[in-house]
Structure formats: structure tokens, C-alpha cells
N, C-alpha and C positions, 0 to 999 in steps of 0.2 A: 757508848761509841762502838766496842767491840761489838754490843747487843744489835745496833742497828747494822752492822756490816753482815752478822749472822743472818738477821731477816731479808737483807738484801740475796744473799748468797743462796737461803731456802728457796725464796720468789723466783732467782734464776733457773733452777734447779728443777721446779716443780711449773715453770712454762715452758723449761725445754723438755719435759716428760711429757705434755699434753700431748694429745693425740693429732700428730699431722697426718694420718693414716685415714683412708677411706673406713665407714663401719654403717653397714646396714641391719634391719631386721626385717625377716619376711613377715609380712602383713596377711597376706593369703596367696593362695594356689589355687589352681582349677584346671582339669585338662578336659578337654572335647575333641572327638572324632570329629574330622572335618571332610566334606565329601563334595564333591565337584570343583574342586581346583583344576585350572589347566597350567601344563607342563609341553614346553616343547620334545619333541622326539630329536635326539641328537645323533641318530645313524640308522642305518636299512633304506629301504625303499622308500619310506615316508618321514624323511628327517625333513624337519620344519613343522609338520602337522602338530598341532595341538593335541592332545589327549587329555582326557579327566583323570582326577586320581583323588587317594583319599591318605590324608595325613592326621597325627595327632598331633594338638597343640597345647602346650604346656601352657598357661597364663599366670603371672605373678605381679604382685602388689609388692613391691619393697621400698622403705622407709629410709632415707639418708639419717642415721643417728650419729653421725660424725661430726666435725665442726669443721669440714671445709666442705667447698660446694666440688660438686661431681661435673665434670663434662664442660669445662670453661674454653678448651679451646675445638676447634674443629678436627682436629685429629683425634682425640678423646675417643675410647671405645670403651665398651663393655661387652664381654660375651659371655654368654648363659650356657651352661652344659650339666646336662643330668648324667650322673654317674650312678647306673641300674647295682642293686645287690644281686645276688647271684638267682631270686627268684625271677625277678624281674628280666634279668636277661637270658635266661631258660626261657620263660614266656615268648620275648621275642623272638629268640632262635627258633621256636615252636610256630609260632604264630606268622612270622613274616619269613622265615627263614634264614635271617641275618639279626646279626646284634645291631639294632638301627640307632647305638648309641656311643658304635664305635665311631672313632672320628674318621675314618678311612671307610667309610660305609659304599659299598659298590653293589649294582645289581647289572647284573649281562656283564661284566666291564664296566660300567656308566658311574661315574661319581654320583650320587645321588643326596647323601649326608643329611645335614641339618641345614635349617634356615633360621634365624638369630638376630636380634636386634643387635647390630655391632656399633650401630653410633647412637650416643646418648644424648638426650635435651639436658640442659642444664640441672641439676638437683642439687637445692642448697640442703642446709642441714635442715631436718625436720618434716623435709616435702617428703611425698610420695610420687613413686613412679611407676608405671607400667610396663611389662617387658613380657615378650614371649619366646618361645622357643618352638618348631615344629619340625617334625619327623615325616618323612616320606613314607608309606606304606606300601604305596603298589597303585598301577593305572587301573581305571574303573572299564578299559577296552583292552581287547587283544590286540597289540603291536610287537613290533621286534626289540623294541629297548628296554622295555620295563615289564617288570613280573607283575602279574594281575593282583589286585588288591585281595586280601584275607576275605572270609564268608563274613559277616556282621557277628555270628556267634564267637568267632575268635577275636574280632576287633572289640568287641565288648568285653572278652576275659583280658586282653591287653591291656584295655582305659581302666578295666576292675583294679589292677595292680601297678599301674602306670605311677604313683605315689612311691612305690616300695625303692626308693634310690634316694641320691645326694644331688640337691643345686647345689652348683660350683659358680660363682661367681670371680671374673678374672679381668682385669680391668689394664687399660694402658693409656697413660695418661701424655700426650702429648707423641714425643720421638721416644719416650722411654721403653723400657722392656715392660711385657706382659707382666702380672703377676697376681697369684691368687689372691683375693680381698674376702671372701666370707664363704664358707660352707653351711647347708640346711639340711638335716636329716628330714625327708618331705614327708614320709610315715606319721613321724611325730608331732607335724606339724597341721594334721587332720582337724 
């Protein structure tokens, strides 16, 4: 009887220790320069006019390696952030004149920041999901609101070093607080 009680206690402890936290594996990552995207001008004489711009787009395939389903509620969201290493941050500041990975990235006083997939579809254990995050690099035509995009050579330099950083996944389930759930060193994932 004592042995049976110990086995039951052990099983209860084991089940209590099983992971209820999200867990991911980075399956692949890809970086592209995207040209010709449209963005509205937000101030100046041409407010509302659309200008084409250039962005750098990161695309990731993630695998849910945990035991729980992610994204079961409409309010659930996952935010992807790139934290640049010093070299990538330096190149970003050289090429775009700003650290584009900064959460408060402005051009001429206008927030341009990042565009990331905030809402996620349901991702069951062992399923793959595709996610992306884009960073605005500049307009392709002169205007009052945004800086011009860098030259092709400078853009290629930025792209060459684009994976010199860390991918951070931040998850918010329902009305809970956001919490970091994973980090991946991108230059080690090449």
C-alpha cells in the first residue's frame, strides 16, 4: 500500500512538472528586401498620398514543440522582435541612419517601426507556422514625411548581416500579460 501511495505521489508530481509553457523550434529563417510596397504619407502638403517604399522582411517557420495548443483565443497574439547584435545595429545606423530594430523607430518625427504578425492562427503541438516581421527602410520617391530608401549597395550590406541578431518570441494569451517564450540566435541557425 505504501509503495502504491508513493507511485501515485510520483505520478502527480511528474504530471505537475509537465510543461504547460509554450515551446518552439526555429525550423527556417529567410531575409528579403521588398521594394514597391505602398505607404500613406501622414503629414505635409501631400498627406494621404501613397508612396512606394522599401522594407527588409524576415520570414520564419516555427514548430510548436510544446504540449499545448497556441492561439486558441481571438485575443491571443505573438509578437516577433529582432534584437540586433552590435554589428547589425551599427550597419543599420550606417545604412538607414537609424537603428531600425529599436521599438521606437521614427523618421522625421513619424513612427515607422515594425510590422509583425500580432495575431496568430491556432498552432497545435508538432505543427509548423509561418511568421514574418518587416522593417521600413525608406521611401522610393522624395516626399515630406519619409527619408529616401538607401542605395542598392547599402541595402545589400544590410541584408548580408540581417541574421546577426536574436529572434525573440513574445506571447500574450487572452488578457494575460505578455511574456517572452523563446529566443533564437539567428546567425547560429544559418
